[in-house]
N, C-alpha and C positions, 0 to 999 in steps of 0.2 A: 577461489573462495576456500576459506578454511573453516573447519569445525562446524559450528551451528549458525554460521552467518548467512544472511539473506540479502541480496542486492536487488533493490526495486527502483523502478522509474515512476515518479509521481504522475498522476493524471492531470492535475490542475496546477498551472504555474502560480507562484506567489504573486500577490498584487491584487488589482481590482477584480471583482467578480460580480456576477448578476444573480439576483434572487429569481425564483421561479416566476414571479410577477413582472420581471423585467427591470427592477430597480437596481441601479449600479451601487455596489457597496465598495467604498474606497479601501485600500490596503491598510490604512491607519485606523479603521473602525475596530473597536474592541469586540471580540467575539468570544462567547463562552468556549469552554474546552470542547473541541470537535475532533472526531477521528476522521482520517482521510483514506481514500482508496488508492492503490498503486498496483502496478504490474510487476510480477517477479521476473527478473532478468537472469539471475544466477543463484545457485545455492551451494553451500558447503557439503562435504561428504557426510556429516552427521545429521543433516536436516531430514526429517521423516515425513512431515505433514504437507509440505508444499513442493511444487515443481515449477520450473520455468514456464511462463505463460499463464499461471494462476493469478487471480486478483486477490489482494490481501487488504485487510483493514488494519491500520496502525495509528498510533498516537504521534502526530507531527512534532509534539514537544520533545519527545525522547528519540532524537535521531542524530545520526552522524552523516553529514553530506560529503560526497566525493564527486569530483569531476573527472570523467574519462573521455578523452578525445572530444572535448567540448560539450559533452552531454552530462547534465547533473543527475546523480543517483543518490539514493539513501541507503546506507548500510546499517543493518540492525541484526539482533539475535532473533532466532526463531521464537523464543519465549515472549518477545515483545509484540508479536502479532496477535490481534484480537479475533480475526475471522478470516476464512479462506473461501473464495467463490471460484469454483472450477466446474467445467463441463463434465469431468470424470466423476464428480460427486453426484450428478443428476441421474445416475443409473437406476436407482430403485424408484418404485411408484410413489412413495411417501416422502421423497427427498426434495428439498427446496433448492439444492445446489450450493448451500452454504454449510460450512463446517465451522461451528462456533465452539 
């Protein structure tokens, strides 16, 4: 990984999904702009706020997909991340575990 790049693995595959009520939403359904969660797999040497294993919130519209050994990943810049959820951020008593 170079510079400020972050490699993440998405949590939910593209396609059909279910609502919390159990309704199946087809992949062709128009959905408003939604952010997605992913797990950080690798980071470049200039990345300061995330580490491998952290969960990050990003915009799926602004992404570059890459396939490594048959597994699909998303490559992005650190500045394109919207939030970080990590256990290491839960250390203080007033922390939610999210870094926004």
